[in-house]
All heavy atoms as an XYZ file, in Angstrom:
887
protein
N    -118.716    163.093    100.683
C    -117.860    161.942    100.503
C    -116.730    162.367     99.608
O    -116.914    163.073     98.647
C    -118.693    160.822     99.899
C    -117.887    159.671     99.460
S    -118.891    158.259     98.946
C    -120.275    158.998     98.174
N    -115.528    161.929     99.909
C    -114.390    162.316     99.094
C    -114.162    161.303     97.990
O    -114.483    160.139     98.104
C    -113.137    162.438     99.960
O    -112.773    161.177    100.451
N    -113.575    161.780     96.913
C    -113.256    160.937     95.775
C    -111.746    160.795     95.733
O    -111.040    161.759     95.523
C    -113.787    161.575     94.490
C    -113.494    160.725     93.264
O    -112.679    159.796     93.357
O    -114.095    161.003     92.221
N    -111.269    159.601     95.999
C    -109.834    159.344     96.006
C    -109.424    158.591     94.751
O    -108.706    157.605     94.795
C    -109.441    158.520     97.244
C    -109.623    159.311     98.521
O    -109.363    160.519     98.493
O    -110.022    158.719     99.529
N    -109.890    159.038     93.607
C    -109.511    158.402     92.355
C    -110.131    157.035     92.223
O    -111.336    156.879     92.262
N    -109.289    156.006     92.062
C    -109.791    154.652     91.830
C    -110.526    154.085     93.032
O    -111.212    153.085     92.918
C    -108.631    153.718     91.461
O    -107.721    153.648     92.540
N    -110.422    154.707     94.185
C    -111.102    154.241     95.381
C    -112.430    154.959     95.598
O    -112.981    154.924     96.686
C    -110.227    154.442     96.619
C    -109.024    153.537     96.627
O    -109.049    152.478     95.988
O    -108.051    153.914     97.283
N    -112.959    155.629     94.579
C    -114.192    156.393     94.732
C    -115.318    155.490     95.195
O    -115.380    154.327     94.829
C    -114.567    157.050     93.408
N    -116.219    156.042     96.007
C    -117.366    155.291     96.487
C    -118.648    155.977     96.049
O    -118.657    157.147     95.731
C    -117.364    155.174     98.028
O    -117.480    156.478     98.574
C    -116.123    154.492     98.526
N    -119.722    155.243     96.040
C    -121.046    155.801     95.779
C    -121.909    155.480     96.977
O    -121.794    154.417     97.570
C    -121.639    155.177     94.515
N    -122.746    156.408     97.373
C    -123.580    156.207     98.556
C    -124.845    155.442     98.203
O    -125.382    155.588     97.126
C    -123.944    157.564     99.162
N    -125.291    154.614     99.160
C    -126.507    153.844     98.976
C    -127.070    153.535    100.346
O    -126.363    153.551    101.333
C    -126.190    152.540     98.238
C    -127.424    151.783     97.811
O    -128.486    152.402     97.653
O    -127.316    150.572     97.632
N    -128.332    153.267    100.396
C    -128.975    152.849    101.642
C    -129.641    151.525    101.373
O    -130.361    151.380    100.406
C    -130.018    153.872    102.113
C    -129.355    155.219    102.370
C    -130.748    153.369    103.334
C    -130.335    156.308    102.694
N    -129.385    150.542    102.231
C    -130.027    149.244    102.107
C    -130.826    148.987    103.361
O    -130.295    149.073    104.457
C    -128.983    148.122    101.984
C    -128.319    148.043    100.652
C    -127.434    146.821    100.560
O    -127.424    146.000    101.483
O    -126.756    146.701     99.543
N    -132.097    148.666    103.211
C    -132.911    148.270    104.364
C    -132.708    146.792    104.616
O    -132.839    145.993    103.714
N    -132.347    146.448    105.833
C    -132.144    145.050    106.183
C    -133.050    144.742    107.354
O    -132.978    145.402    108.384
C    -130.669    144.794    106.582
C    -130.499    143.369    107.072
C    -129.754    145.063    105.414
N    -133.936    143.769    107.206
C    -134.824    143.461    108.321
C    -134.052    142.941    109.518
O    -133.005    142.338    109.373
C    -135.761    142.379    107.761
C    -135.100    141.861    106.538
C    -134.141    142.908    106.066
N    -134.572    143.189    110.689
C    -133.932    142.667    111.886
C    -133.920    141.154    111.807
O    -134.749    140.546    111.168
C    -134.669    143.126    113.154
O    -136.051    143.046    112.930
C    -134.267    144.500    113.557
N    -132.928    140.565    112.441
C    -132.764    139.128    112.361
C    -131.762    138.759    111.282
O    -131.275    137.659    111.238
N    -131.420    139.689    110.418
C    -130.432    139.442    109.371
C    -129.139    140.192    109.662
O    -128.444    140.629    108.755
C    -130.972    139.884    108.003
C    -132.048    138.958    107.482
O    -132.211    137.859    108.049
O    -132.727    139.331    106.521
N    -128.859    140.407    110.929
C    -127.604    141.040    111.286
C    -127.731    142.483    111.716
O    -126.818    143.031    112.295
N    -128.842    143.129    111.453
C    -129.005    144.521    111.860
C    -129.783    144.554    113.173
O    -130.908    144.093    113.236
C    -129.754    145.306    110.789
N    -129.166    145.089    114.234
C    -129.853    145.130    115.522
C    -131.130    145.961    115.443
O    -131.192    146.954    114.745
C    -128.832    145.797    116.451
C    -127.524    145.640    115.774
C    -127.820    145.610    114.307
N    -132.143    145.568    116.188
C    -133.402    146.283    116.228
C    -133.402    147.182    117.444
O    -133.502    146.719    118.574
C    -134.555    145.280    116.304
C    -135.912    145.955    116.341
O    -135.964    147.199    116.221
O    -136.896    145.235    116.481
N    -133.273    148.490    117.231
C    -133.244    149.424    118.344
C    -134.232    150.558    118.151
O    -134.049    151.630    118.682
C    -131.828    150.003    118.524
O    -131.463    150.659    117.307
C    -130.819    148.938    118.859
N    -135.285    150.359    117.372
C    -136.252    151.415    117.108
C    -136.816    152.006    118.386
O    -137.073    151.299    119.342
N    -136.999    153.326    118.396
C    -137.535    154.077    119.526
C    -136.712    153.902    120.799
O    -137.199    154.119    121.895
C    -138.997    153.706    119.788
C    -139.893    154.122    118.634
O    -139.643    155.192    118.043
O    -140.822    153.367    118.320
N    -135.475    153.525    120.678
C    -134.581    153.343    121.815
C    -133.948    154.691    122.163
O    -133.369    155.337    121.301
C    -133.495    152.324    121.442
C    -132.637    151.927    122.617
O    -132.552    152.689    123.607
O    -132.028    150.852    122.547
N    -134.044    155.131    123.416
C    -133.436    156.404    123.789
C    -131.909    156.373    123.645
O    -131.272    157.417    123.631
C    -133.866    156.607    125.246
C    -134.228    155.252    125.742
C    -134.697    154.474    124.545
N    -131.351    155.168    123.543
C    -129.910    155.055    123.373
C    -129.497    155.161    121.909
O    -128.325    155.038    121.589
C    -129.400    153.736    123.954
C    -129.538    153.717    125.473
O    -129.427    154.789    126.101
O    -129.765    152.631    126.008
N    -130.440    155.352    121.004
C    -130.134    155.525    119.594
C    -130.481    154.303    118.764
O    -130.915    153.273    119.277
N    -130.317    154.457    117.466
C    -130.540    153.379    116.512
C    -129.190    152.892    116.007
O    -128.283    153.688    115.759
C    -131.373    153.878    115.328
C    -132.798    154.216    115.732
O    -133.484    153.313    116.238
O    -133.211    155.373    115.536
N    -129.064    151.581    115.846
C    -127.803    150.992    115.396
C    -127.901    150.651    113.918
O    -128.789    149.921    113.499
C    -127.465    149.738    116.218
O    -127.358    150.121    117.596
C    -126.149    149.126    115.758
N    -126.980    151.223    113.152
C    -126.924    151.030    111.714
C    -125.700    150.194    111.367
O    -124.599    150.484    111.835
C    -126.806    152.383    110.995
C    -127.956    153.314    111.280
C    -127.897    154.207    112.337
C    -129.090    153.280    110.494
C    -128.957    155.066    112.605
C    -130.160    154.133    110.750
C    -130.090    155.030    111.813
N    -125.889    149.171    110.553
C    -124.762    148.406    110.042
C    -124.120    149.176    108.893
O    -124.801    149.864    108.138
N    -122.812    149.060    108.775
C    -122.071    149.799    107.756
C    -121.237    148.817    106.943
O    -120.611    147.905    107.497
C    -121.146    150.845    108.421
C    -120.339    151.601    107.390
C    -121.953    151.819    109.273
N    -121.212    149.016    105.638
C    -120.413    148.151    104.781
C    -120.047    148.827    103.479
O    -120.443    149.963    103.208
N    -119.273    148.110    102.681
C    -118.901    148.561    101.344
C    -119.224    147.423    100.390
O    -118.683    146.326    100.521
C    -117.407    148.933    101.256
C    -117.040    149.314     99.822
C    -117.074    150.077    102.216
N    -120.125    147.694     99.442
C    -120.511    146.706     98.436
C    -119.610    146.884     97.220
O    -119.377    148.003     96.769
C    -121.976    146.877     98.046
C    -122.441    145.827     97.097
N    -122.683    144.531     97.501
C    -122.676    145.860     95.766
C    -123.065    143.819     96.449
N    -123.071    144.611     95.380
N    -119.095    145.772     96.708
C    -118.164    145.801     95.586
C    -118.900    145.417     94.311
O    -119.544    144.362     94.245
C    -116.987    144.823     95.834
C    -116.056    144.784     94.638
C    -116.242    145.204     97.109
N    -118.827    146.289     93.307
C    -119.351    145.963     91.979
C    -118.177    146.007     91.008
O    -117.058    146.368     91.385
C    -120.433    146.961     91.508
O    -119.837    148.209     91.186
C    -121.511    147.152     92.567
N    -118.432    145.672     89.771
C    -117.359    145.688     88.773
C    -116.897    147.105     88.465
O    -115.786    147.300     87.978
C    -117.815    145.004     87.482
O    -118.909    145.705     86.928
N    -117.718    148.098     88.782
C    -117.394    149.476     88.433
C    -117.086    150.385     89.614
O    -116.471    151.428     89.433
C    -118.555    150.078     87.636
C    -118.806    149.340     86.340
C    -120.048    149.840     85.630
O    -120.703    150.774     86.138
O    -120.364    149.283     84.576
N    -117.533    150.011     90.828
C    -117.371    150.922     91.952
C    -117.484    150.195     93.285
O    -117.897    149.044     93.343
C    -118.426    152.028     91.905
C    -119.847    151.507     92.080
C    -120.910    152.555     91.836
O    -120.564    153.710     91.520
O    -122.090    152.218     91.962
N    -117.116    150.933     94.335
C    -117.406    150.526     95.702
C    -118.599    151.361     96.126
O    -118.623    152.569     95.922
C    -116.241    150.813     96.641
C    -115.032    149.959     96.412
C    -113.796    150.370     96.894
C    -115.093    148.765     95.731
C    -112.669    149.599     96.710
C    -113.970    147.986     95.530
C    -112.757    148.409     96.032
N    -119.588    150.720     96.737
C    -120.794    151.424     97.147
C    -120.894    151.368     98.661
O    -121.001    150.287     99.236
C    -122.009    150.773     96.492
C    -123.307    151.493     96.742
C    -124.433    150.912     95.925
N    -124.205    151.071     94.502
C    -124.633    152.095     93.779
N    -125.304    153.062     94.359
N    -124.392    152.157     92.493
N    -120.854    152.529     99.310
C    -121.003    152.625    100.755
C    -122.460    152.315    101.082
O    -123.363    152.900    100.496
C    -120.632    154.034    101.226
C    -120.668    154.203    102.710
C    -119.603    153.831    103.494
C    -121.789    154.737    103.330
C    -119.629    153.984    104.866
C    -121.833    154.899    104.697
C    -120.743    154.517    105.470
N    -122.698    151.363    101.992
C    -124.062    150.978    102.327
C    -124.319    151.121    103.822
O    -123.433    150.897    104.645
C    -124.405    149.538    101.866
C    -124.409    149.434    100.358
C    -123.463    148.524    102.458
N    -125.527    151.532    104.125
C    -125.986    151.650    105.501
C    -127.182    150.715    105.643
O    -128.178    150.868    104.949
C    -126.398    153.104    105.830
C    -126.989    153.190    107.222
C    -125.207    154.056    105.678
N    -127.060    149.739    106.523
C    -128.146    148.796    106.799
C    -129.028    149.420    107.876
O    -128.564    149.698    108.978
C    -127.601    147.450    107.262
C    -126.711    146.806    106.255
N    -127.193    146.150    105.151
C    -125.362    146.744    106.175
C    -126.181    145.693    104.434
N    -125.059    146.043    105.035
N    -130.269    149.639    107.529
C    -131.199    150.335    108.404
C    -132.065    149.316    109.146
O    -132.648    148.442    108.516
C    -132.095    151.284    107.571
C    -133.067    152.040    108.462
C    -131.227    152.256    106.763
N    -132.161    149.432    110.485
C    -133.017    148.505    111.218
C    -134.472    148.651    110.769
O    -134.891    149.725    110.337
C    -132.848    148.903    112.685
C    -132.107    150.175    112.704
C    -131.538    150.425    111.347
N    -135.239    147.571    110.866
C    -136.636    147.617    110.420
C    -137.469    148.564    111.278
O    -138.428    149.146    110.798
C    -137.250    146.220    110.402
O    -137.229    145.675    111.700
N    -137.124    148.711    112.526
C    -137.804    149.654    113.410
C    -136.807    150.754    113.729
O    -135.753    150.497    114.299
C    -138.235    148.956    114.695
C    -139.123    147.775    114.411
C    -140.404    147.813    115.193
O    -140.593    148.737    115.985
O    -141.196    146.904    114.991
N    -137.151    151.968    113.323
C    -136.228    153.081    113.487
C    -136.951    154.237    114.159
O    -138.155    154.422    113.961
C    -135.643    153.477    112.105
C    -134.507    154.481    112.258
C    -136.709    153.974    111.173
C    -133.721    154.700    110.981
N    -136.228    154.999    114.957
C    -136.794    156.143    115.654
C    -137.456    157.082    114.650
O    -136.894    157.378    113.603
C    -135.684    156.870    116.417
C    -136.220    157.933    117.348
O    -136.868    158.878    116.848
O    -135.978    157.834    118.555
N    -138.645    157.564    114.974
C    -139.372    158.446    114.065
C    -138.686    159.797    113.892
O    -139.041    160.552    112.995
C    -140.810    158.650    114.554
O    -140.799    159.265    115.832
N    -137.696    160.092    114.718
C    -136.949    161.339    114.588
C    -136.082    161.391    113.345
O    -135.652    162.460    112.917
N    -135.823    160.239    112.744
C    -135.047    160.196    111.506
C    -135.996    160.500    110.351
O    -136.606    159.605    109.776
C    -134.408    158.820    111.297
C    -133.370    158.464    112.303
C    -133.485    157.556    113.306
C    -132.047    158.988    112.392
N    -132.327    157.484    114.017
C    -131.421    158.361    113.484
C    -131.325    159.946    111.672
C    -130.119    158.643    113.862
C    -130.023    160.227    112.055
C    -129.440    159.582    113.135
N    -136.127    161.751    109.988
C    -137.085    162.133    108.958
C    -136.462    162.229    107.565
O    -137.178    162.224    106.580
C    -137.736    163.474    109.317
O    -136.734    164.470    109.452
N    -135.146    162.308    107.485
C    -134.477    162.480    106.199
C    -133.444    161.373    106.001
O    -132.357    161.428    106.568
C    -133.803    163.856    106.147
C    -133.124    164.144    104.825
O    -133.069    163.258    103.944
O    -132.644    165.280    104.665
N    -133.768    160.346    105.192
C    -132.838    159.230    104.985
C    -131.481    159.665    104.437
O    -130.460    159.103    104.796
C    -133.548    158.317    103.989
C    -134.956    158.760    103.960
C    -135.004    160.165    104.445
N    -131.464    160.671    103.577
C    -130.187    161.144    103.029
C    -129.313    161.740    104.122
O    -128.100    161.567    104.125
C    -130.410    162.184    101.924
C    -131.037    161.578    100.690
O    -130.810    160.378    100.428
O    -131.773    162.306     99.987
N    -129.932    162.422    105.076
C    -129.175    163.052    106.157
C    -128.561    162.015    107.092
O    -127.387    162.094    107.430
C    -130.071    164.014    106.942
C    -129.371    164.687    108.106
C    -128.231    165.627    107.709
O    -128.087    165.956    106.522
O    -127.462    166.018    108.612
N    -129.332    161.012    107.530
C    -128.732    160.049    108.448
C    -127.701    159.203    107.727
O    -126.682    158.835    108.305
C    -129.745    159.230    109.255
C    -130.486    158.134    108.541
C    -129.863    156.949    108.188
C    -131.836    158.266    108.289
C    -130.562    155.926    107.563
C    -132.551    157.250    107.678
C    -131.907    156.083    107.306
N    -127.908    158.924    106.456
C    -126.899    158.179    105.702
C    -125.602    158.983    105.638
O    -124.522    158.457    105.858
C    -127.420    157.859    104.293
C    -126.590    156.856    103.541
C    -125.401    157.460    102.836
O    -125.343    158.646    102.567
N    -124.433    156.634    102.542
N    -125.722    160.285    105.403
C    -124.542    161.158    105.344
C    -123.840    161.197    106.705
O    -122.607    161.121    106.779
C    -124.949    162.566    104.908
C    -123.749    163.506    104.706
C    -124.176    164.953    104.591
N    -124.810    165.480    105.795
C    -124.172    165.783    106.921
N    -122.869    165.600    107.022
N    -124.806    166.264    107.963
N    -124.620    161.279    107.783
C    -124.029    161.305    109.126
C    -123.289    160.011    109.438
O    -122.180    160.033    109.985
C    -125.108    161.564    110.179
C    -125.724    162.956    110.209
C    -126.950    162.977    111.110
C    -124.697    163.983    110.652
N    -123.901    158.880    109.100
C    -123.266    157.586    109.349
C    -121.985    157.475    108.532
O    -120.944    157.019    109.021
C    -124.233    156.424    109.028
C    -125.487    156.479    109.902
C    -123.527    155.077    109.123
C    -125.239    156.354    111.385
N    -122.035    157.906    107.278
C    -120.850    157.865    106.429
C    -119.742    158.755    106.992
O    -118.572    158.366    107.043
C    -121.214    158.301    105.011
C    -120.062    158.189    104.041
C    -120.460    158.536    102.629
O    -121.575    159.050    102.405
O    -119.636    158.289    101.743
N    -120.113    159.930    107.461
C    -119.134    160.859    108.039
C    -118.451    160.250    109.269
O    -117.229    160.308    109.411
C    -119.845    162.165    108.406
C    -118.935    163.260    108.894
C    -119.729    164.517    109.149
O    -120.216    165.131    108.176
O    -119.860    164.890    110.343
N    -119.244    159.650    110.151
C    -118.691    159.007    111.341
C    -117.753    157.865    110.939
O    -116.669    157.704    111.509
C    -119.819    158.482    112.262
C    -119.270    157.573    113.362
C    -120.601    159.636    112.854
N    -118.159    157.100    109.936
C    -117.340    155.976    109.484
C    -115.979    156.446    109.015
O    -114.941    155.926    109.441
C    -118.060    155.202    108.358
O    -119.303    154.703    108.879
C    -117.209    154.047    107.854
N    -115.951    157.450    108.132
C    -114.664    157.895    107.576
C    -113.888    158.787    108.533
O    -112.688    158.969    108.368
C    -114.870    158.540    106.212
C    -115.442    157.573    105.206
C    -116.475    157.800    104.360
C    -115.017    156.213    104.947
N    -116.725    156.673    103.607
C    -115.854    155.693    103.942
C    -114.026    155.389    105.473
C    -115.718    154.390    103.439
C    -113.902    154.094    104.988
C    -114.727    153.608    103.993
N    -114.541    159.327    109.566
C    -113.795    160.016    110.621
C    -113.112    159.000    111.534
O    -112.110    159.303    112.171
C    -114.717    160.905    111.461
C    -115.106    162.192    110.757
O    -114.503    162.526    109.711
O    -116.037    162.870    111.247
N    -113.668    157.791    111.601
C    -113.135    156.734    112.461
C    -112.084    155.896    111.731
O    -111.043    155.563    112.301
C    -114.276    155.819    112.954
O    -115.263    156.617    113.610
C    -113.762    154.751    113.897
N    -112.368    155.532    110.491
C    -111.475    154.672    109.709
C    -110.729    155.488    108.658
O    -111.255    156.470    108.148
C    -112.286    153.583    108.992
C    -113.096    152.628    109.860
C    -113.926    151.704    108.970
C    -112.188    151.831    110.771
N    -109.539    155.046    108.312
C    -108.813    155.645    107.202
C    -109.480    155.155    105.908
O    -109.423    153.962    105.593
C    -107.346    155.212    107.258
C    -106.538    155.775    106.113
O    -106.723    155.300    104.967
O    -105.719    156.681    106.356
N    -110.118    156.065    105.183
C    -110.909    155.674    104.017
C    -110.069    154.951    102.967
O    -110.453    153.893    102.484
C    -111.582    156.899    103.393
C    -112.484    156.529    102.221
C    -113.210    157.724    101.636
O    -112.874    158.873    101.902
N    -114.221    157.456    100.835
N    -108.941    155.500    102.612
C    -108.109    154.906    101.560
C    -107.637    153.505    101.944
O    -107.781    152.553    101.190
C    -106.916    155.791    101.233
C    -106.079    155.254    100.073
C    -104.916    156.182     99.756
N    -104.720    156.605     98.417
C    -105.570    157.035     97.513
N    -106.831    157.103     97.790
N    -105.214    157.402     96.312
N    -107.110    153.368    103.160
C    -106.621    152.061    103.618
C    -107.767    151.051    103.721
O    -107.605    149.880    103.368
C    -105.909    152.208    104.965
N    -108.931    151.509    104.190
C    -110.079    150.611    104.313
C    -110.546    150.135    102.944
O    -110.786    148.939    102.739
C    -111.236    151.317    105.055
O    -110.782    151.668    106.366
C    -112.459    150.420    105.157
N    -110.649    151.046    101.980
C    -111.091    150.656    100.637
C    -110.068    149.759     99.950
O    -110.442    148.849     99.196
C    -111.401    151.894     99.800
C    -112.597    152.716    100.301
C    -112.754    153.981     99.470
C    -113.872    151.895    100.311
N    -108.795    149.968    100.226
C    -107.769    149.067     99.678
C    -107.927    147.667    100.269
O    -107.806    146.669     99.559
C    -106.373    149.626     99.933
C    -106.066    150.830     99.065
C    -104.772    151.544     99.434
O    -104.242    151.378    100.539
N    -104.279    152.363     98.526
N    -108.224    147.584    101.571
C    -108.451    146.283    102.205
C    -109.705    145.627    101.630
O    -109.726    144.414    101.397
C    -108.579    146.445    103.722
N    -110.746    146.413    101.384
C    -111.964    145.874    100.767
C    -111.621    145.296     99.398
O    -112.059    144.191     99.055
C    -113.055    146.966    100.658
C    -114.204    146.501     99.758
C    -113.577    147.357    102.034
N    -110.840    146.012     98.617
C    -110.471    145.543     97.272
C    -109.713    144.221     97.327
O    -109.876    143.363     96.460
C    -109.637    146.607     96.562
N    -108.882    144.044     98.357
C    -108.078    142.824     98.474
C    -108.864    141.640     99.024
O    -108.511    140.491     98.765
C    -106.860    143.071     99.365
C    -105.793    143.945     98.740
C    -104.519    143.970     99.585
N    -104.727    144.507    100.919
C    -104.607    145.797    101.242
N    -104.287    146.679    100.332
N    -104.800    146.190    102.486
N    -109.919    141.905     99.786
C    -110.580    140.822    100.524
C    -112.003    140.498    100.077
O    -112.552    139.487    100.517
C    -110.646    141.160    102.029
O    -111.440    142.352    102.201
C    -109.263    141.382    102.617
N    -112.591    141.332     99.245
C    -114.011    141.182     98.946
C    -114.230    140.970     97.455
O    -113.807    141.781     96.637
C    -114.787    142.428     99.425
O    -114.442    142.677    100.794
C    -116.283    142.219     99.316
N    -114.910    139.890     97.123
C    -115.184    139.566     95.724
C    -116.295    140.456     95.171
O    -117.149    140.953     95.925
C    -115.603    138.102     95.600
N    -116.280    140.621     93.866
C    -117.331    141.376     93.189
C    -118.695    140.781     93.535
O    -118.871    139.567     93.562
C    -117.108    141.316     91.681
C    -118.076    142.147     90.877
C    -117.782    142.078     89.393
O    -116.600    142.047     89.004
O    -118.759    142.042     88.631
N    -119.633    141.658     93.855
C    -120.979    141.227     94.217
C    -121.173    141.004     95.707
O    -122.295    140.791     96.158
N    -120.101    141.058     96.481
C    -120.189    140.866     97.923
C    -120.069    142.206     98.645
O    -119.625    143.192     98.075
C    -119.087    139.925     98.409
C    -119.252    138.510     97.896
C    -118.195    137.566     98.449
O    -117.345    137.993     99.258
O    -118.228    136.388     98.063
N    -120.457    142.195     99.919
C    -120.365    143.388    100.750
C    -119.438    143.111    101.922
O    -119.620    142.129    102.643
C    -121.755    143.803    101.277
O    -122.606    144.064    100.162
C    -121.670    145.048    102.150
N    -118.449    143.970    102.093
C    -117.546    143.893    103.246
C    -118.197    144.641    104.404
O    -118.566    145.810    104.271
C    -116.202    144.527    102.914
N    -118.345    143.978    105.520
C    -118.921    144.601    106.704
C    -117.831    145.364    107.447
O    -116.764    144.821    107.725
C    -119.535    143.535    107.619
O    -120.561    142.862    106.891
C    -120.114    144.139    108.880
N    -118.136    146.622    107.770
C    -117.185    147.449    108.513
C    -117.568    147.564    109.978
O    -116.743    147.948    110.795
C    -117.085    148.843    107.890
C    -116.674    148.897    106.422
C    -116.608    150.348    105.948
C    -115.337    148.198    106.198
N    -118.815    147.271    110.320
C    -119.243    147.325    111.710
C    -120.547    148.066    111.871
O    -121.403    148.042    110.977
N    -120.688    148.742    113.007
C    -121.934    149.442    113.322
C    -121.663    150.830    113.885
O    -120.606    151.092    114.461
C    -122.778    148.665    114.352
O    -122.030    148.524    115.564
C    -123.199    147.300    113.829
N    -122.668    151.682    113.715
C    -122.684    153.008    114.334
C    -124.049    153.161    114.985
O    -125.075    152.937    114.344
C    -122.466    154.139    113.298
C    -122.626    155.508    113.951
C    -121.108    154.017    112.628
N    -124.062    153.517    116.268
C    -125.306    153.781    116.979
C    -125.400    155.285    117.180
O    -124.487    155.909    117.723
C    -125.346    153.051    118.339
O    -125.181    151.646    118.103
C    -126.669    153.293    119.053
N    -126.513    155.840    116.702
C    -126.666    157.294    116.695
C    -128.098    157.672    117.021
O    -129.032    156.938    116.696
C    -126.290    157.816    115.296
C    -126.302    159.308    115.147
S    -125.813    159.828    113.471
C    -124.051    159.551    113.535
N    -128.235    158.821    117.665
C    -129.561    159.386    117.931
C    -129.942    160.300    116.766
O    -129.070    160.802    116.061
C    -129.539    160.189    119.224
C    -129.337    159.335    120.452
C    -129.483    160.161    121.724
N    -129.282    159.306    122.865
C    -128.309    159.485    123.764
N    -127.492    160.503    123.671
N    -128.186    158.644    124.778
N    -131.232    160.566    116.587
C    -131.666    161.430    115.489
C    -131.080    162.843    115.525
O    -131.010    163.507    114.503
C    -133.193    161.469    115.633
C    -133.527    160.172    116.286
C    -132.380    159.917    117.234
N    -130.613    163.294    116.692
C    -129.996    164.616    116.747
C    -128.541    164.596    116.264
O    -127.875    165.624    116.253
C    -130.069    165.195    118.163
C    -129.276    164.397    119.198
O    -128.590    163.419    118.838
O    -129.352    164.754    120.394
N    -128.057    163.415    115.835
C    -126.699    163.296    115.312
C    -125.669    162.871    116.336
O    -124.503    162.657    116.000
N    -126.078    162.728    117.594
C    -125.135    162.307    118.631
C    -124.784    160.830    118.447
O    -125.655    159.973    118.376
C    -125.731    162.516    120.016
C    -124.784    162.068    121.119
C    -125.400    162.173    122.507
O    -126.488    162.765    122.655
O    -124.777    161.645    123.444
N    -123.473    160.555    118.378
C    -123.002    159.175    118.268
C    -122.975    158.577    119.663
O    -122.313    159.092    120.557
C    -121.598    159.112    117.623
C    -121.090    157.680    117.598
C    -121.632    159.699    116.220
N    -123.718    157.495    119.849
C    -123.803    156.818    121.134
C    -122.704    155.767    121.231
O    -122.093    155.587    122.275
C    -125.196    156.171    121.322
C    -125.274    155.387    122.606
C    -126.280    157.234    121.266
N    -122.445    155.075    120.116
C    -121.445    154.012    120.103
C    -121.033    153.769    118.667
O    -121.773    154.068    117.732
C    -122.038    152.731    120.702
C    -120.996    151.650    120.951
O    -119.810    151.978    121.156
O    -121.380    150.465    120.943
N    -119.849    153.233    118.506
C    -119.388    152.804    117.187
C    -118.455    151.632    117.357
O    -117.695    151.564    118.321
C    -118.726    153.949    116.423
C    -117.387    154.354    116.996
C    -116.817    155.556    116.306
N    -117.054    156.701    117.175
C    -116.990    157.953    116.826
N    -116.682    158.266    115.609
N    -117.222    158.905    117.669
N    -118.557    150.714    116.448
C    -117.683    149.552    116.419
C    -117.332    149.334    114.950
O    -118.063    148.672    114.221
C    -118.402    148.336    117.010
O    -117.572    147.198    116.902
N    -116.241    149.944    114.511
C    -115.858    149.937    113.105
C    -114.428    149.455    112.933
O    -113.550    149.806    113.729
C    -115.976    151.354    112.517
C    -117.375    151.953    112.503
C    -117.299    153.455    112.250
C    -118.232    151.270    111.457
N    -114.200    148.652    111.905
C    -112.849    148.191    111.590
C    -112.817    147.789    110.109
O    -113.816    147.333    109.558
C    -112.482    146.986    112.451
N    -111.661    147.950    109.472
C    -111.546    147.483    108.080
C    -111.667    145.963    108.044
O    -111.482    145.291    109.064
C    -110.144    147.932    107.653
C    -109.465    148.429    108.869
C    -110.448    148.533    109.984
N    -111.979    145.405    106.874
C    -112.080    143.944    106.794
C    -110.728    143.289    107.103
O    -109.675    143.836    106.766
C    -112.506    143.674    105.351
C    -112.283    144.941    104.618
C    -112.211    146.048    105.602
N    -110.800    142.148    107.762
C    -109.572    141.425    108.092
C    -109.047    140.728    106.854
O    -109.807    140.184    106.050
C    -109.837    140.409    109.196
C    -110.162    141.076    110.514
C    -110.292    140.068    111.642
O    -109.750    138.954    111.534
O    -110.925    140.426    112.638
N    -107.739    140.755    106.727
C    -107.121    140.124    105.552
C    -106.578    138.771    105.902
O    -106.283    138.447    106.987
C    -106.022    141.027    105.025
C    -106.615    142.341    104.562
C    -105.633    143.207    103.828
O    -104.964    142.723    102.903
O    -105.543    144.382    104.165
């Protein structure tokens, strides 16, 4: 993850049960769908990955899939512009939703639907 000065982010993983916005795609040959967001605190922006309650057993390393999802996110979105939009639109203590990334355990991206928060 890159550090762009005041726009620095910290990585985190949040488990979100299905039914709360995270699609349930466990053991799906088409991949698992992870929700992506940025949580705003008084001190930092925290990149969050919402993990479906049922996930393919091929995901053996949570740090690795979180890193892959983060990489896909910032390869798709302009990180600086997205974090600036988060700062303008998201109150402290809230999480800005950026969308979803569907990926297989081998790292293949099946689908992505990502956009900065609307202003």
